[in-house]
N, C-alpha and C positions, 0 to 999 in steps of 0.2 A: 582513394578520395575518388570522385570525378569532379570536375571544373566547368564550373557555370558560368552565364555571360551575367549574372548578379555579381560576380567578384572580379576586385581589380588587379592587372596583371601588370606586372613591372618587367622590363625587357633592362635586365643587366648588360653593361654594357662599358667598355673600356676596361679597367683594372688597371694593376701597377706592373704587368707584364711589359716585355720586349711588344708582345703583339698588342697592343694599346689600340695604334690607330686600324689594324684589322678588326681587330672586334666590338669599334665604331661601325665600319659598314657593314659588319653580321649583323647589328643589332637596330643600324638605322632601316635596313631590309626588312626585318623580322617585325619592328614595330607598324610602317605600313604596311605587312599584309595582316598582321591581327587588326588592326584597325579598320580595313577593308574588308575581313569577314565580322566586324561590328561589334570585338571586342570593346571592353575599357580598358583600354592598356598607355602605359608609358612611360619614357625612357627612364632608367635610374642608372647615373650616371657612377663605375663603382670609384671608392676611395677607401681611408681608413674611417669616414663618417658614417659609411654603408648603413649600420644597425640604426642610426638615428634616422636616416635618409628614408630608410623600408620603414620604420612606424609614424614620420610623419605624413609620406604619401598614402599610408593607409593600406599597405601591400599585403592580397590575399595569397598570391602566388608567383613565384619567381620564372620568368624564362630567361632562362641562360645563355646568354649570346658573349660569352668570356672564352679566350684561348690562353693558352702557357700558365705561368706560375700566377699563383694565387685567385685562380680562377677555374683551371682545369684540373687542377692537381689534390682537389678534395677539400682544400681552406673555406672556399666561401660556402663549398656544400656542408660544410661541418657548424655553419654558422648557423646557415638558414632552420638545418637540425634541430639545433639549439631555441630558435626563437618561433618552431612548429611552421614555418613558412613551404608547402611544398613548392619545389622544384622541379624541370626539366634534367634529362639525364641521369647518367650513372651518380650512383650514393659515393660517400667518403670514399672506402676502401678499393672500391673500383678504379674511380678515379684516379687517386692517387697509384695503384698500382701500375693501369695503364699509361698515365705518364710519364710514367718510369721507365724505360725502354729496355735494362737492361733485368728488373723484375718482372714484366710481361715476357722478357724471352726466356727467363729462367721458368715460371709459370707454363708454357707453353711448349717447355722442351721433351716431354715427354706424348705429345700430342701429335705427331707425325704431319704437322707441320712442316713445311722446307722452310727453315731459315740459315741466312748466313753464318758461318762462323764466327766466333767474337770470342774477344777475352778484354778485361777490363784494367786498366791502368790506372792507376792511383796517383795522386801529388806525391812528388818527392821517391815514387819509386824508381829504380833507372830506367835506360833509354829502353824499350822493348826492345829483344834480340829477334835474329829468324823469321822477319812480317815480310810476309809476301806481297809485295805494291802490285798494280795499286790497291790502297787498302783506303777503306774510309773510317774517319775519325770522327766521333758525335757529340753534344754535351747529353748524357740521358734522359735528360727532362726537356729539351729542346723542341719546339713548333715551326710551324711556316719554314720550315728548312732552313730556320736560322740554329747556329751552331754544327754546320754540319760542313766538314772539309774533305774532297777526294783525293787523295796524296798517294802522289807517282813517284815519289822517291824519299829516300834518309831525312833529308833539307828539308823537304815539304810536313815529315810529319814532325818533327822537330816542331818547326815553328806552329803546328795545328794545334801539340802538344802543349804550346807557351799559351798559345792564345784562347783554346779550350779552358785550361785549371785554370783561369779566370774566372771561370763561370760557377764553378763547382770543382768538389774533390776529385770526381772520377771523369774519365772518358771512356767511351764504348769502341772499339776498335773491332769492324766486320771486316770480315770478308767482301772485296768489290764483286758485286754482278754485274756484267753484262748484259743488256737486254733494254725490253719497251717497258715503263711503267704503269701498272694502271691500278684502278683502286674501285674499293666496293663498298657500296653504302648500305648500312645494318640498318633495319627500321623494328624495333621490337619482334627481335629474333625474324625477320624474315629478307634475305638479302635481294637486294637489285642487281640487274646486270651492271656489268662490270663498264668502267666508262675509261679511258684511252689517253694518255698525258703524252704529248710528243712537243719538249721543248726546240724552240727553234735553235738555239745555239749547244743542244747537244745535254745539258746539263738542268734539271729542275730547283733551277736554287731560288731566293729571296726575288731577286728582278722576273725571272721567269712565271712564277706564280703570280705576281701582282702589278705587272705591268702588261698593257693591252699589246696585241701582237707579237706577245713574245714566246707562246704557246699555242700548239692546235691540240684540241680536244676533239678526240675521236668517240660520239655517243651512236650507238654502243662501241667499246673498245674495239678493234678489228684485230682479233681473236678468234682462236675454234672456238666451236662449241664447248669443246673439252676442255679447254684452257679456261674457256668465262665459268664454267659450272666449275672446274676444281677450285678457281680461286674464291666462289663464292660458296660452298663448303668450310674452306680453311676460316673464310672472312668469318662465319656462322659458328664455325668451331671457336674464333678466339673471342666470341661476342660472349660465350654462352658458358666459357672456363675462366674470363676472368670476371665473371657475373655484372655485365653488362646492360643497361636499359639503356629507353630512349633510341636517339639514333648515334650512328657512331660509323667512322670511316674507315676500313682496311686498305694499306696501300702495301702493294706487288711490284718484285722486277719479277716480269716473264722471259726466261734466257732462248739462247736459240735451241732448246729441246723443246721448248714449251711448258720447263715447269714453274710455275708459279711462286716466287721466294718472298714469302712473306717482312714485312720491315717494322712495322708498325700500325697500332691502332689509333686511330682519333677519337675522344670521349665529348668533345664538342666543336663539329668539324666546321669552317667556315659555311655562312647560312646568307649570302645573297644570291638574286635569280641565277648568277652565274656561275656560284660555285660546282663544287662536283656533288657533294652529296643533292642538291637539288635535279642537278641536270642525269645523276642516275634514277631519279625519282621520276623524271618527266618521260623515261624508257616507258611506263607502265603506267601513265598517263595522270599523274599527279600534280598538278601546277605546286608551283612556290607557295603560294598562300593558303591551299588545302596541305601542303606538310608542315607550314610552320604549326596548323591547329591540330593536326594531328601527333605530331608531338608536345604539344599543351596538353590533347588527352593525358598523355604516359604521366604529368606531374606529381611527385608525391613527397613526404617523409620517409625515410626508408627503413628509419626508427622508430621505435612506439619505447614514451617513459613508461617507466615502472610505477612513478609517484606523481601526482598531480602536478605542474610545478606554481600552481597557485597553492596551495599548503603553506602556512607558517613556518 
């Protein structure tokens, strides 16, 4: 379906995850951009009363500015499908799959996309043996670099496993790849040029990501045309294999040999005027309000009901 200016747009923000505050920043920026473009748009703070709020506010289309669990993982998407409210971004299954780094890597394992070797540790398992340090320990459903530890030795790893097992039953242990981090944004099957990420501290953690002056962004990334081309190709492959829709952002580490190693893909990336996906879009002349509007144009319900929900 198409979206037109007779419809009321709800910008869903906040939510129940640890990324609540980041989501509020994204949603506030998106709302301002939609209003600038002349849309009838309102902020919708996401909590347990969300279905009632959507009805009360007479929302026709949902612009999802959520991040993390209960927003990026298919939960809200499933509710919107039941309510028959079109929404931006990927559908239920694709959102859930991409949110889980283990599921993502398993689906991409035969794609030819370079990925760090990994193993999965589950709560109650013995301490992992034959680990090559440094190793990266991740909560598989974490975002905004939350739930990520770079472990230099066994005591570091033991502490990380104790900490991460509080977040969920599984921990992803990944080969550490040294190099420069770059990211590639994809919008409706088109990959934008890569953007480079150079944290002042050397580690792109939560503080580096969201504290002013802690990270230098290269727009575009200072990599060779071949590396940029490869990263864009891999991002687009992952986007298609996972069945994504709307905007998504794939993150890579480029090693000393110029190989871009795929780390993850985000289905609802940060959306402020200084976020990575808007930076990438700006390289092709698309300003922030135009990007927000382009994402809105792709809003849809993925599934079609077999029966009329108004039937008795």
